[in-house]
VOPAGU-2260 file (C-alpha; in pm, 1 decimal, decimal comma):
REM VOPAGU-2260
SITE   aa  ch    i         X         Y         Z
SITE  UNK   A    0      -7,9      -3,9     -12,8
SITE  UNK   A    1     292,5     239,5      77,7
SITE  UNK   A    2     468,0     160,1    -237,2
SITE  UNK   A    3     135,8     272,9    -450,2
SITE  UNK   A    4      83,1     579,0    -247,4
SITE  UNK   A    5     474,4     664,9    -309,7
SITE  UNK   A    6     451,0     584,3    -680,9
SITE  UNK   A    7     135,3     779,3    -726,8
SITE  UNK   A    8     296,4    1084,2    -515,0
SITE  UNK   A    9     590,9    1051,0    -758,2
SITE  UNK   A   10     408,4    1039,8   -1057,7
SITE  UNK   A   11     194,4    1355,9    -940,3
SITE  UNK   A   12     512,0    1549,7    -890,6
SITE  UNK   A   13     674,3    1448,5   -1191,4
SITE  UNK   A   14     358,4    1560,1   -1394,9
SITE  UNK   A   15     355,0    1880,7   -1196,7
SITE  UNK   A   16     710,2    1964,0   -1280,8
SITE  UNK   A   17     678,4    1872,5   -1653,7
SITE  UNK   A   18     367,1    2097,6   -1657,4
SITE  UNK   A   19     535,6    2419,1   -1517,8
SITE  UNK   A   20     840,5    2395,2   -1791,5
SITE  UNK   A   21     589,6    2420,0   -2083,2
SITE  UNK   A   22     502,9    2759,2   -2191,7
SITE  UNK   A   23     165,6    2881,9   -2135,3
SITE  UNK   A   24     -99,4    2877,2   -2415,1
SITE  UNK   A   25    -114,4    3169,9   -2639,2
SITE  UNK   A   26    -345,9    3416,0   -2478,7
SITE  UNK   A   27    -673,3    3459,7   -2680,1
SITE  UNK   A   28    -505,0    3489,5   -3017,9
SITE  UNK   A   29    -791,7    3347,6   -3193,1
SITE  UNK   A   30   -1062,0    3538,4   -3005,6
SITE  UNK   A   31    -855,0    3850,1   -3126,5
SITE  UNK   A   32    -866,9    3730,0   -3486,1
SITE  UNK   A   33   -1242,3    3681,4   -3448,3
SITE  UNK   A   34   -1291,2    4043,0   -3323,3
SITE  UNK   A   35   -1092,9    4180,9   -3584,5
SITE  UNK   A   36   -1279,5    3984,1   -3850,0
SITE  UNK   A   37   -1601,9    4082,2   -3697,3
SITE  UNK   A   38   -1466,1    4460,6   -3733,4
SITE  UNK   A   39   -1394,3    4408,9   -4112,3
SITE  UNK   A   40   -1742,8    4277,7   -4161,7
SITE  UNK   A   41   -1921,9    4533,1   -3991,0
SITE  UNK   A   42   -1722,8    4795,3   -4158,7
SITE  UNK   A   43   -1810,9    4654,8   -4485,6
SITE  UNK   A   44   -2180,6    4632,4   -4374,2
SITE  UNK   A   45   -2199,4    4995,0   -4282,3
SITE  UNK   A   46   -1998,4    5118,0   -4601,7
SITE  UNK   A   47   -1724,1    5238,6   -4375,6
SITE  UNK   A   48   -1475,6    5024,0   -4582,5
SITE  UNK   A   49   -1429,1    5036,6   -4971,7
SITE  UNK   A   50   -1415,4    4687,7   -5120,7
SITE  UNK   A   51   -1024,9    4740,4   -5192,8
SITE  UNK   A   52    -969,3    4813,5   -4822,3
SITE  UNK   A   53   -1172,1    4526,6   -4686,3
SITE  UNK   A   54    -983,9    4293,8   -4959,9
SITE  UNK   A   55    -646,8    4424,0   -4808,2
SITE  UNK   A   56    -762,4    4386,9   -4443,4
SITE  UNK   A   57    -855,4    4007,3   -4503,5
SITE  UNK   A   58    -540,9    3928,2   -4705,4
SITE  UNK   A   59    -386,3    4078,1   -4376,5
SITE  UNK   A   60    -577,4    3837,9   -4157,5
SITE  UNK   A   61    -513,0    3546,4   -4385,2
SITE  UNK   A   62    -137,9    3619,6   -4366,7
SITE  UNK   A   63    -134,8    3617,0   -3966,0
SITE  UNK   A   64    -344,9    3331,3   -3971,4
SITE  UNK   A   65     -82,0    3155,1   -4196,4
SITE  UNK   A   66     195,4    3271,3   -3962,4
SITE  UNK   A   67      -0,3    3140,5   -3663,9
SITE  UNK   A   68      10,5    2799,1   -3817,0
SITE  UNK   A   69     366,6    2777,9   -3915,1
SITE  UNK   A   70     456,5    2875,7   -3555,0
SITE  UNK   A   71     227,5    2644,0   -3378,1
SITE  UNK   A   72     413,5    2375,1   -3647,7
SITE  UNK   A   73     664,3    2248,2   -3377,3
SITE  UNK   A   74     372,0    2196,4   -3101,1
SITE  UNK   A   75     374,0    2511,7   -2934,3
SITE  UNK   A   76     413,3    2886,9   -2954,1
SITE  UNK   A   77     729,7    3043,6   -2807,0
SITE  UNK   A   78     735,0    3362,6   -2611,8
SITE  UNK   A   79     926,7    3532,0   -2893,6
SITE  UNK   A   80     670,5    3380,1   -3154,8
SITE  UNK   A   81     388,3    3487,9   -2952,8
SITE  UNK   A   82     553,4    3856,0   -2920,4
SITE  UNK   A   83     565,5    3854,5   -3294,7
SITE  UNK   A   84     222,7    3759,1   -3350,7
SITE  UNK   A   85      92,7    4023,7   -3089,4
SITE  UNK   A   86     277,0    4290,9   -3276,0
SITE  UNK   A   87     124,3    4160,2   -3607,9
SITE  UNK   A   88    -216,7    4148,7   -3478,9
SITE  UNK   A   89    -176,3    4507,4   -3304,7
SITE  UNK   A   90     -66,1    4647,0   -3635,8
SITE  UNK   A   91    -366,9    4488,4   -3807,4
SITE  UNK   A   92    -628,6    4615,3   -3552,6
SITE  UNK   A   93    -491,1    4969,5   -3574,6
SITE  UNK   A   94    -511,3    4944,4   -3947,5
SITE  UNK   A   95    -880,4    4803,4   -3925,4
SITE  UNK   A   96    -966,1    5101,8   -3701,9
SITE  UNK   A   97    -770,6    5355,7   -3940,6
SITE  UNK   A   98    -957,9    5255,5   -4238,2
SITE  UNK   A   99   -1288,6    5208,6   -4051,2
SITE  UNK   A  100   -1272,0    5596,9   -3964,3
SITE  UNK   A  101   -1113,5    5742,4   -4282,9
SITE  UNK   A  102   -1335,7    5980,8   -4472,5
SITE  UNK   A  103   -1350,5    5719,4   -4766,1
SITE  UNK   A  104   -1702,9    5575,1   -4806,8
SITE  UNK   A  105   -1830,7    5275,8   -5041,5
SITE  UNK   A  106   -2086,2    5391,6   -5273,5
SITE  UNK   A  107   -2419,7    5240,5   -5194,5
């Protein structure tokens, strides 16, 4: 009985140690991309984005998604990769907001 308890305790300790060494999952990357996609969709619906602007923003979102897939190819996204992805998403979000607020409007 003591051997079983000792074995499970050792197993639990090893699993906890292994878990603490793996990097945390990317914080809400997919949710952020979905919000940005919705902002583009809303801009098109409201007429705030012209067709070329929307096409460019969607292409940018596809590039970010492709970069994320390449970063995840080894099984996880490292801290540096996460930082680069964050910077790309931040720039894309700023561009979406800037293009949504510019004076150009789509002809309805």
